[in-house]
KENUFI-597253 format. One record per atom (N, C-alpha, C, O): residue in one letter; x, y, z. Coordinates in steps of 0.2 Angstrom, whole numbers, plus 5000, padded with zeros to 4 digits. Example, Ala and Ser with C-alpha at 12.3 -4.5 7.8 and 13.67 -1.06 7.14 Angstrom:
2
a506649725039
a506249785039
a506649845039
a507149835042
s506449895035
s506849955036
s506450005039
s506750065040
//
This chain:
301
m500449945000
m500050005000
m500450065000
m500250114997
q501050065003
q501450125004
q501750154997
q501650214996
p501950104992
p502050134986
p501550164982
p501650214979
i500950144983
i500350174980
i500250244983
i500050294979
i500250254989
i500150314993
i500750364991
i500650424989
l501350334990
l501950384987
l501750414981
l501950464979
i501450374976
i501250394970
i500850454970
i500950504967
f500250454974
f499850514975
f500150574978
f500050624976
v500550554983
v500950614987
v501350644982
v501450704982
s501750604978
s502250644974
s501950684968
s502150734967
l501350654966
l500950694961
l500750764964
l500750814961
a500450754970
a500250814974
a500750864975
a500650924975
i501350844977
i501950884978
i502150924972
i502250984972
g502150894966
g502250924960
g501750974958
g501951034956
i501150964959
i500551014958
i500651074963
i500551124961
a500851054970
a500851114975
a501451154973
a501451214974
l502051124970
l502651164969
l502451214963
l502651264963
r502051184958
r501851234952
r501451294955
r501551344953
w500951274959
w500451324962
w500851374966
w500751434966
s501451354970
s501751394974
s502251444970
s502351504973
g502351434964
g502851474960
g503551474963
g503951514961
r503751424967
r504451424970
r504951394965
r505551404966
l504651364960
l505151334955
l505051374948
l504551394947
p505551374944
p505451404937
p505051364933
p504951304934
d504851394927
d504451354922
d504751294919
d504451254917
t505451294919
t505851244916
t505951184921
t506351144920
a505651184927
a505751134932
a505551064930
a505951014932
t505051054926
t504950984923
t505550964919
t505650904920
k505851004915
k506450974912
k506950964916
k507350904915
a507051004921
a507650984926
a507550924930
a507950884931
l506850914932
l506750854936
l506750794931
l507050734933
g506550804925
g506550744920
g507250724919
g507450664918
g507750774918
g508450764917
g508750724923
g509150674921
w508550734929
w508850684934
w508550614933
w508950564934
v507950614932
v507650544931
v507950504925
v508150444926
i508050534919
i508350504914
i509150484915
i509350434913
n509450534918
n510250524918
n510450494925
n511050474925
v510050494930
v510250464936
v509850414939
v510050354940
a509150424940
a508750374943
a508650314939
a508650264941
l508450324932
l508350264928
l508950224927
l508850164928
p509550244926
p510150204926
p510250164933
p510450104933
a510150204938
a510250174945
a509750114946
a509850064948
a509150124943
a508550074944
a508750014940
a508649954942
a509050024934
a509349964930
a509849924934
a509849864934
l510349964936
l510849934940
l510649894946
l510949834947
r510149914949
r509849884955
r509449824953
r509549764956
s509049824948
s508649774946
s509049714943
s508849654945
v509549724939
v509949664936
v510349624941
v510449564940
h510549664947
h511049624951
h510749564954
h510249574958
e511049514954
e510849444956
e510149424954
e509849384958
l509949444949
l509249424946
l509249354944
l509749334940
k508849314946
k508749244944
k508249244938
k507649264939
l508449204933
l507949194927
l507749124927
l508049074929
h507149114924
h506849054923
h506649044916
h506349094913
p506748984913
p506548974906
p505848994904
p505749014898
d505348974908
d504648984906
d504449054907
d503849074907
w504949104909
w504749174910
w504849214903
w504649274903
w505149194898
w505249234892
w504649264889
w504749314886
l504149224888
l503549244885
l503249304889
l503049354886
a503249294895
a502949344900
a503449414899
a503149464899
a504049404898
a504549464898
a504449494891
a504549554890
a504149454886
a504049484879
a503449524879
a503349554874
t502949514883
t502349544883
t502349624882
t501949654879
p502749654886
p502749734885
p502949744877
p502749794875
w503449704874
w503649724867
w503049704863
w502849744858
i502649654864
i502049644860
i501549704861
i501249724856
g501449724867
g501049784868
g501249844865
g500849884862
v501849854864
v502149914860
v501949904853
v501749954849
v502149844850
v501949834843
v501249844842
v501049874837
l500849814846
l500049824846
l499849904846
l499449924842
a500249944850
a500150014850
a500250044844
a499850084841
l500850024841
l500950054834
l500450034829
l500250074825
i500149974829
i499649954824
i499049984825
i498650004820
v498850004832
v498150034833
v498250104833
v497750134830
i498750134836
i498650204838
i498850254831
i498650304830
i499350224827
i499550264822
i499050274817
i498950334814
p498650224815
p498050234810
p497550284813
p497250324810
l497450284820
l496950324823
l497250394823
l496850444822
c497850404824
c498150474823
c498050504816
c497950564815
h498150464811
h498050484804
h497350504803
h497150544800
a496850454806
a496150474805
a495950534808
a495550574805
f496250554814
f496050614818
f496450674815
f496350734817
r496950654811
r497450714808
r497850744813
r497950804813
w498050704818
w498450724824
w499250734821
w499450684817
k499550784824
k500250784822
k500750734825
k500550704829
s501350734823
s501850684825
s501950694832
s502050644836
h501950754835
h502050764842
h501550724847
h501750694852
r500950734845
r500350704848
r500450624847
r500350584852
a500550604841
a500650534840
a501150504844
a501150444847
g501750534844
g502350514848
g502150504856
g502350454859
a501850554858
a501650554865
a501150494867
a501250464872
l500650484863
l500250434864
l500550364863
l500450314867
l501050354858
l501350294858
l501750274864
l501850224866
l502150324866
l502550314872
l502150304879
l502350264882
v501650344880
v501350344886
v500750284886
v500650254891
a500450274880
a500050214880
a500350154879
a500050094881
g500850154875
g501250094873
g501650054879
g501749994879
w501850094884
w502150064889
w501850074896
w501550124898
g501750014900
g501450014906
g501950024912
g502550004911
n501650044917
n502050054923
n502149984927
n501849974932
t502649944924
t502649874927
t503149874933
t503249814936
s503349924935
s503849924941
s503449954947
s503249924952
f503450024947
f503250064953
f502550054955
f502250074961
v502050044950
v501450024951
v501349944951
v500949914955
g501649914946
g501549844944
g501749804950
g501449754951
l502349814953
l502649774958
l502149774964
l502049714967
p501949824967
p501449824972
p500849784971
p500549754975
m500649794964
m500049764962
m500149684962
m499649644964
i500649664960
i500849594960
i500849564967
i500549514968
a501149604972
a501149584979
a500449574982
a500349534985
a500049624980
a499449624983
a498949574980
a498549544984
f498949564973
f498549514970
f498749444969
f498449394971
a499349434967
a499649374965
a500049344971
a500149284971
g500349384975
g500849364980
g501549384979
g501749394973
s501849404984
s502549424984
s503049374981
s503649394979
q502849314981
q503349264978
q503449274970
q503949244967
w503049314967
w503049324960
w503349394958
w503349414953
l503649424963
l504049494962
l504649484958
l504749534954
g504949434958
g505549414954
g505349414946
g505649444942
l504749384945
l504449384938
l504249454936
l504449474930
g504049494940
g503849564939
g504449604937
g504449644932
i505049594940
i505649624939
i505849604932
i506149654928
v505849544930
v506049524924
v505649554918
v505949574913
i504949554919
i504549584914
i504749654913
i504749684908
d504849694919
d504949764919
d505649774915
d505749824911
l506149734917
l506849754915
l506949734907
l507149774903
f506749664906
f506849644899
f506349664894
f506449664888
g505749674897
g505149694893
g505149774893
g505349804888
s504849804898
s504649874897
s505349914897
s505349964893
y505849904901
y506449944902
y506849944896
y507049994893
l506949884893
l507349874887
l507049904881
l507349934877
a506349884880
a506049914875
a506049994875
a506050024869
l505950024881
l505950094881
l506650124879
l506650174876
s507150094881
s507850114880
s508050104873
s508550134871
t507650074869
t507850064862
t507250084857
t507350144854
l506750044857
l506150064853
l505850124855
l505650174851
g505750134861
g505450194864
g505850264862
g505550314861
l506450254863
l506850314862
l506850334854
l506850384852
a506850274850
a506750284843
a506150324841
a506150374837
i505550304844
i504950334843
i504950404845
i504750454841
a505250424851
a505250494853
a505650534849
a505550594847
s506250504846
s506650544842
s506350564835
s506350614833
v506050514832
v505650524826
v505050564827
v504950614822
a504650564832
a504150604833
a504350674834
a503950724832
s504850684838
s505150754839
s505450784833
s505250844832
a505750754829
a506150774823
a505650784817
a505750824813
g505150744817
g504650744812
g504850694806
g504550694801
h505450664806
h505650624801
h506150574804
h506350584810
f506350514800
f506750464803
f507450474800
f507550474794
d507950484805
d508650484803
d508950434807
d509050444813
w509150374804
w509350324808
w510050334811
w510150304817
r510450374809
r511050394812
r510950434819
r511250414824
a510450474819
a510350514825
a509950474830
a510150474836
v509550424827
v509150384832
v509650334835
v509650324841
a510150304831
a510650254834
a511050294839
a511250264844
k511250354837
k511650394842
k511350404849
k511650394854
r510650424848
r510350434854
r510250364859
r510350374865
i510150314855
i510050244859
i510750224862
i510750214868
v511250234859
v511950204862
v512250254867
v512650234871
t511950314867
t512150364872
t511650374877
t511750414881
f511150334877
f510550344882
f510750314888
f510950254889
p510850354894
p511050334900
p510750264903
p511150224905
p510050254902
p509850194905
p510050134901
p510150084903
f510150144894
f510350084890
f511050074892
f511250014892
i511450124893
i512150104895
i512150074901
i512550024902
a511750094906
a511750064913
a511549984912
a511749944916
i511049964908
i510849894907
i511449854904
i511549804907
l511849884899
l512449844897
l512949844902
l513249784903
v513049894906
v513549884912
v513349834917
v513749804920
a512649834918
a512449794923
a512549724921
a512649674925
f512349704915
f512449634913
f513149614913
f513349564914
a513649664911
a514349644910
a514649634917
a515149604918
t514349664922
t514649664929
t514249624934
t514349624940
n513749594931
n513249554936
n513549504940
n513349484945
h514149474937
h514449414940
h514949434946
h515249394950
l515049504946
l515549534951
l515149544958
l514549574958
e515549534963
e515249554970
e515249634970
e515749664969
r514749664973
r514749734974
r514849744981
r514549714985
p515249794982
p515349814989
p514749844992
p514349874988
e514649834999
e513949865002
e513849935001
e513349955000
w514449975001
w514350045000
w514050064993
w513650114993
l514350024988
l514050044981
l513350024981
l512950054977
t513149964983
t512449944983
t511949994986
t511450004984
q512250024992
q511750064995
q511750134991
q511150164991
i512250154988
i512250214984
i511750204978
i511350244977
v511850144975
v511350134969
v510650124971
v510250154968
n510550094977
n509850094979
n509550154981
n508950174979
s509950204984
s509750264986
s509550304980
s509050344980
l509950304975
l509850344969
l509250314965
l508850354962
a509150254965
a508550224961
a507950234965
a507450244962
e507950244971
e507350264975
e507050334974
e506450344975
t507450374970
t507250444969
t506850444962
t506450494961
l506750384959
l506450384952
l505650404953
l505450444950
t505350364957
t504650374958
t504450444960
t504050484957
p504750474966
p504450534968
p504650594963
p504250634962
i505250594960
i505450644956
i505150644949
i504950694947
a505050584947
a504650574940
a503950604941
a503650634937
l503650574946
l502950594947
l502850674949
l502350704948
a503350694953
a503350774954
a503450814948
a503050864947
a503850784943
a503850814937
a503250814933
a503050864930
v502850754933
v502250754930
v501750794933
v501350834930
g501750794940
g501250834944
g501350914942
g500850954942
y501950934941
y502151004940
y501851024933
y501651074932
a501850974928
a501650984921
a500850974921
a500550994916
l500550944926
l499850934925
l499450994926
l499451034931
r499051004921
r498551064920
r497851034918
r497751024912
l497451024923
l496750994921
l496351054917
l495851034914
d496551114918
d496251164914
d496351164907
d496051194903
r496851124905
r497051114898
r496751044895
r497051024890
i496251024898
i496050954895
i495550974889
i495450924885
s495351034888
s494951044882
s495351034876
s495951054876
g495051004871
g495350994865
g495850924865
g496050904860
r495850894871
r496250834872
r495850774874
r496150724875
l495150784874
l494750724877
l494850664872
l494850604874
a494850674866
a494850614861
a495550584862
a495550524862
a496050624862
a496750594863
a496850554870
a497150504870
l496550584875
l496450554882
l496150484881
l496350434884
g495550484877
g495150424877
g495550374873
g495550314875
v495950394868
v496350344864
v496850314868
v496950254869
g497250354872
g497850334876
g497650294882
g497950234882
l497150314886
l496950274891
l496550214889
l496550164893
g496150224884
g495750164882
g496250104879
g496050054881
f496750124876
f497250074874
f497650044880
f497649984881
r497850094884
r498250064890
r497950024895
r498149974897
l497350044897
l496950014902
l496449954900
l496249914904
f496349954893
f495849904891
f496049864885
f496049804886
v496249894880
v496449854874
v497049814875
v497049754873
a497649844878
a498249804879
a498149744883
a498349694881
p497849754889
p497749694894
p497249644890
p497349584891
l496749664887
l496349614883
l496649574878
l496549514878
a497149614874
a497449574869
a497949524872
a497949464869
i498349534877
i498749494880
i498349434883
i498549374883
m497749444886
m497349394889
m497149344884
m497149284885
l496949374878
l496649334873
l497249294870
l497149234868
m497849324870
m498449284867
m498549224872
m498649164869
y498549234878
y498649174883
y498149124882
y498249064883
i497549144881
i496949104881
i497049064874
i496949004874
a497249094869
a497349054862
a497949004863
a497848954860
l498449024867
l498948974868
l498848924873
l499248874875
r498248924876
r497948884882
r498448884888
r498648834891
q498748944889
q499148954895
q498849004900
q499249024905
a498249024899
a497949074904
a497949054911
a497849094915
g497848984912
g497848964919
g498548964923
g498548954929
d499048974919
d499748974922
d499849034926
d499749084924
p500149024932
p500249084937
p500749134933
p500649194934
v501149114929
v501649154926
v501249204921
v501349264920
a500749164917
a500349204912
a499949254916
a499849314914
k499649234922
k499249284926
k499549344928
k499349404927
v500249334930
v500649394932
v500749434926
v500749504926
a500949404920
a501049444914
a500449484912
a500449544910
m499849454912
m499249484911
m499049544915
m498849604913
l499249534922
l499149594927
l499549644925
l499349704925
e500249634924
e500649684922
e500449724916
e500549784915
m500149694911
m499949734905
m499349774907
m499149824903
a499049764912
a498449814914
a498649874918
a498249914921
m499349884919
m499549944923
m499550004919
m499450004913
p499550064923
p499450134920
p500050144916
p500550114916
p500050204912
p500650224908
p501250234913
p501250244919
m501850214909
m502450204912
m502750274914
m502750324909
l503050284920
l503350354922
l503950374917
l504050424915
g504350324916
g504950334912
g504850354905
g505150404902
a504250324902
a504050344895
a503750414895
a503950444890
s503450434900
s503150494901
s503650554901
s503650604898
i504250534905
i504750584906
i505150594899
i505350644897
i505250534895
i505550544889
i505150584884
i505350624880
a504450574884
a504050614880
a504050684882
a504150724877
i504050704888
i504050774890
i504750804888
i504850854886
d505350764889
d505950784887
d506050804880
d506450844878
h505650764876
h505650774869
h505150824866
h504950834860
d504750864871
d504250904870
d503750874866
d503450914861
l503550814867
l502950784864
l502350794868
l502050754872
e502050854867
e501450874870
e501450864877
e501050824880
p501850894881
p501850884888
p501250884892
p501050854897
d500750934890
d500150934894
d499750874893
d499450854898
l499750844887
l499350784886
l499650724890
l499350684893
v500350724890
v500750674894
v500550674901
v500350624904
a500550734904
a500450744911
a499650724913
a499550694918
l499250734908
l498550714909
l498450644909
l498050614913
l498750614904
l498750534904
l498950504910
l498750454912
i499550534913
i499850504919
i499350524925
i499150474929
g499150584926
g498750604931
g498150574932
g497850564937
i497850564926
i497150534926
i497250454926
i496850414929
g497750434922
g497850354921
g498050324927
g497750264929
v498450344932
v498650314938
v498150304943
v498050244945
p497750354945
p497150334949
p496650294946
p496350244950
l496550304940
l495950254937
l496250184936
l495750144937
s496850174936
s497150104935
s497050064941
s497050004941
i496950094947
i496850064953
i496250024953
i496149964955
l495750054950
l495050024949
l495049964943
l494849914944
t495349984937
t495349944932
t495849884933
t495649824930
a496349894936
a496849834938
a496449784942
a496549724941
w496049804947
w495749764951
w495149724947
w495049664948
g494849764942
g494349734938
g494649674934
g494449624933
w495249694931
w495649644927
w495849584931
w495749524928
w496049594937
w496249534941
w495649494943
w495749434943
s495149524944
s494549484945
s494349434939
s494149374941
v494449454933
v494349414927
v494949364927
v494849304925
i495549384927
i496149344927
i496149284931
i496249234930
a495949294938
a495949244943
a495449194941
a495549134944
l494949204937
l494449154935
l494749104929
l494449054928
l495249124926
l495449094920
l495849024922
l496048984918
//
C-alpha cells in the first residue's frame, strides 16, 4: 500500500510546487533530466543484480514488446484518422504503449498474486518494458520529435542513452560482487525515480488544459487500460496457458497505467507535455480500479 500512497503524494507535491511558484517554468525538464540520467540507470543497475531467470518466463517478459507493437498497429492509424500531428502521435505511443510494470505493477503483483512472484515482475519490467523503452521507445520519441526518421541520429541517441548504457554495464558486471557501500548508493539513487518522476508529471499537470484533448485521452487510456490487457489475455487463452500463474502475472502487468519513464522521455522530447501529464494524472488513479477489475477476470481463467 505504501508505494501506491507515494504515487499520489508525489503527484500532489508536483502540483503544489507549480501552484506555489517556487520553481521556474523549466522545472519539469530539470526533474526529468535527473530521472533519465540518474534514477533510471540506477534502477537498472539495482534490478539486474543477482536476478534469477527461469526458462518459462520469456514469453511473459516479451509481453510489453507485444503491447508496444500492438500500440503501433492501433494508435498510428487512429492518429492519421484524427489528423493528429507527429508530436501527439509520439506522446500517445510512448505513454499508452508502455505500462508501469515496476512502481505500480510490483505492488499490484504483491497484493493480488503474492510476493513470491515479484521476481517475475522484475524480469517483465527489465527485459520487457525497460529494454523496449531504451531502444524502441527512444526511437519513437526521436522520430516524433524530429518529424522524420534519421537512423544515424536515432542510433546515436540509443547508444548514448544513460539507461541503455546502465543495462549493458549491469549485465557485464552482474557476476561481480558489489561492495555494500556501492549497493546502498545505487539503491538510494534508484529510490528517487518514483517521487521525482511523478513530481515532474504533477508539475506539468494542468486539468484546465483538458479541452481539445478528450479524444486523445480516450485513445491513450482506452488502449492502455483496456485494449492492451485484453489482447494479452486473449493471446494466453489462444495458447491455452491462461491458467498458468506466470501468464496471470503477465496479464496483470499489462493492465498497469502508463509508464513513468516513458512519460518523462515524452516530456523531454516536447511531445505534447500537457497531454502526457493528463494521461499519467488521470491514468494512475483510474488504473487502481481497472487493475482490480482485470484481476477479478484473470483469477477465473
